[in-house]
Backbone as a chain_set.jsonl record, in Angstrom:
{"seq": "MPDITVTLSDTENMAMQYAAVSVQDWADNALKRRAEIAKDEIIDKLIKHCNANNVAIATGEDAQVAQAYDLGVVKTAAARHAEAKSL", "coords": {"N": [[-9.333, 38.221, -55.63], [-10.782, 38.528, -52.187], [-12.067, 41.308, -50.06], [-12.023, 41.546, -47.4], [-13.586, 43.558, -44.623], [-14.148, 45.082, -41.256], [-16.099, 46.214, -38.801], [-15.607, 48.082, -36.572], [-16.484, 49.715, -32.919], [-16.429, 52.68, -31.489], [-15.629, 52.848, -29.493], [-14.48, 49.811, -28.893], [-12.273, 50.32, -31.188], [-10.692, 52.15, -29.991], [-10.043, 50.382, -27.322], [-8.28, 48.901, -28.864], [-6.57, 50.229, -30.608], [-5.243, 50.71, -28.005], [-3.926, 48.018, -27.498], [-2.492, 47.295, -29.747], [-0.046, 48.681, -32.272], [-0.554, 48.689, -34.617], [-4.062, 48.829, -35.643], [-5.252, 47.944, -37.928], [-3.33, 46.391, -39.097], [-2.942, 44.474, -37.074], [-5.41, 43.321, -37.476], [-4.923, 42.378, -40.05], [-2.736, 40.57, -39.908], [-3.499, 38.26, -37.615], [-5.513, 37.76, -39.525], [-3.869, 36.603, -41.902], [-2.409, 35.02, -40.522], [-4.484, 33.023, -39.658], [-5.413, 31.85, -41.455], [-3.03, 30.466, -42.809], [-2.815, 28.724, -41.013], [-5.054, 27.548, -41.218], [-4.605, 26.227, -44.099], [-2.255, 24.742, -44.135], [-3.394, 22.57, -42.388], [-5.673, 21.625, -44.274], [-4.047, 21.047, -46.546], [-2.395, 18.744, -45.28], [-4.232, 17.394, -44.554], [-5.043, 16.625, -46.998], [-2.916, 15.319, -48.397], [-2.293, 13.083, -46.871], [-5.07, 11.822, -47.751], [-4.84, 11.442, -50.419], [-2.341, 9.565, -50.143], [-3.165, 7.397, -49.018], [-5.355, 6.86, -51.155], [-4.018, 6.506, -53.546], [-3.883, 8.781, -55.664], [-2.661, 11.345, -57.589], [-1.044, 14.114, -56.118], [-1.277, 17.436, -56.514], [0.414, 20.189, -57.36], [1.954, 22.395, -56.594], [0.87, 24.747, -53.321], [-1.409, 26.368, -53.511], [-2.746, 25.118, -55.436], [-2.981, 22.676, -54.122], [-4.874, 23.501, -52.216], [-7.125, 23.892, -53.275], [-7.367, 21.59, -54.694], [-8.156, 19.686, -52.615], [-10.372, 20.525, -51.843], [-11.8, 20.094, -54.478], [-11.838, 17.24, -54.37], [-13.188, 16.458, -52.002], [-11.898, 16.498, -50.176], [-11.962, 18.026, -47.798], [-14.352, 20.678, -46.967], [-15.835, 23.187, -46.933], [-16.433, 25.634, -43.513], [-19.07, 26.511, -43.296], [-20.342, 25.165, -44.765], [-20.009, 22.695, -43.502], [-21.115, 23.381, -41.036], [-23.806, 23.359, -41.618], [-24.227, 20.994, -42.674], [-24.494, 19.771, -39.663], [-26.472, 20.632, -38.539], [-28.647, 19.826, -39.968], [-28.259, 17.358, -38.59]], "CA": [[-9.172, 38.47, -53.907], [-11.829, 39.186, -51.511], [-11.633, 42.43, -49.345], [-12.583, 41.804, -46.02], [-13.914, 44.409, -43.554], [-14.674, 44.703, -40.374], [-16.477, 47.347, -38.469], [-15.46, 48.479, -34.688], [-17.454, 50.662, -32.037], [-15.197, 53.698, -31.269], [-15.29, 51.983, -27.889], [-13.723, 48.842, -29.616], [-11.537, 51.484, -31.758], [-9.945, 52.461, -28.713], [-9.724, 49.353, -26.889], [-7.569, 47.82, -30.27], [-5.239, 50.845, -30.298], [-4.656, 50.257, -26.558], [-3.529, 46.398, -27.966], [-1.635, 47.306, -31.095], [0.679, 49.961, -32.736], [-1.72, 49.779, -36.062], [-5.16, 48.046, -35.901], [-5.311, 47.042, -39.438], [-2.322, 45.894, -39.338], [-3.471, 43.471, -36.256], [-6.184, 42.629, -38.252], [-4.231, 41.604, -41.396], [-1.584, 39.949, -39.565], [-4.338, 37.61, -36.951], [-6.431, 36.864, -40.485], [-3.45, 35.667, -42.581], [-1.874, 34.209, -39.459], [-5.106, 32.103, -39.404], [-5.407, 31.172, -43.029], [-1.723, 29.812, -43.069], [-2.464, 27.523, -39.735], [-5.797, 26.521, -41.671], [-4.151, 25.833, -45.265], [-1.528, 23.502, -43.85], [-4.606, 21.477, -42.207], [-5.831, 21.394, -45.301], [-2.573, 20.411, -47.32], [-1.892, 17.495, -44.359], [-5.358, 16.158, -44.758], [-5.203, 16.553, -48.726], [-1.382, 14.773, -48.586], [-3.446, 11.683, -46.378], [-6.196, 11.337, -48.702], [-3.558, 10.828, -51.704], [-1.162, 8.632, -50.24], [-4.361, 6.218, -49.087], [-5.835, 6.441, -52.409], [-3.063, 6.578, -54.961], [-4.361, 9.591, -56.109], [-1.205, 12.374, -57.432], [-1.051, 15.683, -55.241], [-1.606, 18.799, -57.379], [1.573, 20.802, -57.465], [2.218, 23.864, -55.139], [-0.275, 25.162, -52.459], [-2.932, 26.796, -54.352], [-3.313, 24.035, -56.167], [-3.736, 21.905, -53.589], [-6.014, 23.344, -51.59], [-8.42, 24.114, -54.573], [-7.745, 19.826, -55.238], [-9.178, 19.214, -51.607], [-12.01, 20.688, -52.104], [-12.579, 19.661, -55.209], [-12.078, 15.77, -53.735], [-14.553, 15.966, -51.195], [-11.445, 16.074, -48.949], [-12.507, 19.517, -47.45], [-15.256, 21.494, -46.815], [-16.058, 24.558, -45.874], [-16.816, 25.768, -42.226], [-20.573, 26.995, -43.396], [-20.801, 23.045, -45.289], [-19.81, 21.606, -42.529], [-21.965, 23.573, -40.257], [-24.998, 23.719, -42.538], [-24.937, 19.726, -42.025], [-24.207, 19.416, -38.617], [-27.316, 21.37, -37.857], [-29.636, 18.738, -40.368], [-28.391, 15.701, -38.332]], "C": [[-10.29, 38.955, -53.063], [-11.287, 40.522, -50.64], [-12.221, 42.348, -48.215], [-12.773, 43.034, -44.922], [-14.77, 44.386, -42.365], [-15.222, 46.237, -39.57], [-16.45, 47.441, -36.766], [-16.508, 49.752, -34.595], [-16.325, 51.669, -32.279], [-14.437, 53.202, -29.965], [-13.69, 50.927, -28.21], [-12.23, 49.145, -30.232], [-10.177, 51.524, -30.919], [-9.034, 51.633, -27.949], [-8.304, 48.826, -27.41], [-6.244, 48.836, -30.324], [-4.331, 51.24, -29.17], [-3.457, 49.147, -26.912], [-2.514, 46.602, -29.075], [-1.695, 49.04, -31.79], [-0.55, 50.389, -34.116], [-2.741, 48.518, -35.714], [-5.083, 47.508, -37.038], [-4.395, 46.19, -39.528], [-2.326, 44.468, -38.152], [-4.096, 42.453, -37.147], [-5.742, 41.811, -39.301], [-3.396, 40.422, -40.896], [-2.77, 38.551, -38.421], [-5.419, 36.751, -38.329], [-5.359, 35.963, -40.884], [-3.09, 34.825, -42.098], [-3.004, 32.634, -39.739], [-5.292, 31.227, -40.437], [-4.458, 30.185, -43.112], [-1.843, 28.584, -41.91], [-3.508, 26.261, -40.933], [-5.492, 26.037, -43.184], [-3.108, 24.619, -44.925], [-2.11, 22.466, -43.109], [-4.309, 21.19, -43.074], [-5.366, 20.11, -46.097], [-2.44, 18.884, -46.449], [-3.248, 16.564, -44.668], [-5.666, 15.573, -46.603], [-3.713, 15.488, -49.487], [-2.181, 13.292, -47.766], [-3.72, 10.834, -47.297], [-5.201, 10.814, -50.003], [-3.32, 9.428, -51.745], [-2.197, 7.198, -49.91], [-4.769, 5.685, -50.032], [-5.199, 6.201, -53.707], [-3.281, 7.381, -55.464], [-2.441, 11.213, -56.348], [-1.372, 14.025, -56.96], [-0.552, 16.896, -56.421], [-0.137, 19.292, -56.809], [1.484, 22.389, -56.792], [0.554, 24.046, -54.289], [-1.509, 25.653, -52.796], [-3.679, 25.805, -55.006], [-3.687, 22.666, -55.951], [-4.639, 22.087, -52.649], [-7.079, 23.173, -52.564], [-8.427, 22.163, -55.031], [-8.957, 19.258, -53.817], [-9.869, 19.318, -51.179], [-12.996, 19.888, -53.496], [-12.973, 17.913, -55.111], [-12.913, 15.451, -52.926], [-13.713, 16.421, -49.774], [-11.691, 17.1, -47.287], [-13.473, 19.482, -47.425], [-15.234, 22.723, -45.885], [-16.689, 25.057, -44.629], [-18.495, 25.805, -42.352], [-20.995, 25.662, -44.02], [-20.855, 22.491, -44.047], [-20.736, 22.272, -40.998], [-23.611, 23.299, -40.574], [-25.461, 21.663, -42.185], [-24.921, 19.103, -41.055], [-25.682, 19.576, -37.883], [-28.329, 20.189, -38.352], [-29.453, 17.445, -39.232], [-29.797, 16.296, -37.235]], "O": [[-10.725, 40.043, -53.441], [-10.072, 40.709, -50.589], [-13.071, 43.21, -47.994], [-11.711, 43.348, -44.384], [-15.873, 43.839, -42.337], [-14.651, 47.29, -39.855], [-17.217, 46.897, -35.971], [-17.076, 50.444, -35.44], [-15.444, 51.509, -33.125], [-13.267, 53.169, -29.583], [-12.5, 51.107, -27.952], [-11.228, 48.492, -29.941], [-9.047, 51.087, -31.137], [-7.825, 51.803, -27.796], [-7.396, 48.428, -26.68], [-5.101, 48.42, -30.136], [-3.233, 51.798, -29.179], [-2.271, 49.358, -26.657], [-1.612, 45.764, -29.097], [-2.505, 49.965, -31.863], [-1.102, 51.423, -34.491], [-2.304, 47.381, -35.535], [-4.765, 46.319, -37.031], [-4.652, 45.126, -40.091], [-1.675, 43.475, -38.475], [-3.719, 41.335, -37.497], [-6.138, 40.655, -39.447], [-3.418, 39.357, -41.513], [-2.454, 37.504, -38.986], [-5.92, 35.63, -38.252], [-5.434, 34.781, -40.55], [-3.156, 33.728, -42.653], [-2.564, 31.503, -39.949], [-5.326, 30.002, -40.317], [-4.82, 29.057, -43.446], [-1.065, 27.63, -41.918], [-3.27, 25.122, -41.333], [-6.38, 25.263, -43.539], [-3.245, 23.557, -45.533], [-1.488, 21.404, -43.074], [-3.234, 20.644, -43.322], [-5.788, 18.969, -46.286], [-2.391, 17.878, -47.156], [-3.276, 15.364, -44.94], [-6.22, 14.609, -47.133], [-3.569, 15.094, -50.644], [-2.622, 12.475, -48.574], [-3.223, 9.775, -47.678], [-5.051, 9.623, -50.275], [-3.633, 8.522, -52.517], [-2.003, 6.124, -50.479], [-4.773, 4.464, -50.188], [-5.749, 5.783, -54.726], [-2.781, 7.076, -56.547], [-1.623, 11.68, -55.556], [-1.857, 14.912, -57.662], [0.542, 16.974, -56.98], [0.356, 18.726, -55.833], [0.574, 23.219, -56.8], [-0.538, 23.586, -54.623], [-2.566, 25.27, -52.295], [-4.899, 25.677, -55.108], [-4.24, 21.824, -56.659], [-5.245, 21.129, -52.169], [-7.854, 22.218, -52.508], [-9.38, 21.612, -55.583], [-10.055, 18.708, -53.902], [-10.33, 18.647, -50.255], [-14.125, 19.405, -53.577], [-13.985, 17.383, -55.57], [-13.453, 14.344, -52.937], [-14.241, 16.652, -48.686], [-11.575, 16.789, -46.101], [-14.007, 18.43, -47.777], [-14.85, 23.058, -44.764], [-17.892, 24.82, -44.731], [-19.161, 25.157, -41.545], [-22.066, 25.162, -43.677], [-21.813, 21.83, -43.647], [-20.916, 21.546, -40.021], [-24.445, 23.066, -39.699], [-26.487, 21.182, -41.703], [-25.239, 17.915, -41.116], [-26.045, 18.895, -36.924], [-28.883, 19.536, -37.468], [-30.375, 16.654, -39.034], [-30.475, 15.484, -36.606]]}, "num_chains": 1, "name": "protein.A"}
């Protein structure tokens, strides 16, 4: 499991302390919520792909996200950016 580290300036940290009870909790919640949204998007794309192509859908969300990558249904943002840049 990756450990994500964010560095804030003293001013940015003070600003975040104004906006949130816990800066760490705020950051954790923001990342986890965005990951949940992305996971739902990935699974939606996978289901549509599998239904259109008569492919058995993996069981469980972890397996489904992995399957979407394995089948090429989705790519990382970095891969999509590199492809767009090369056009």
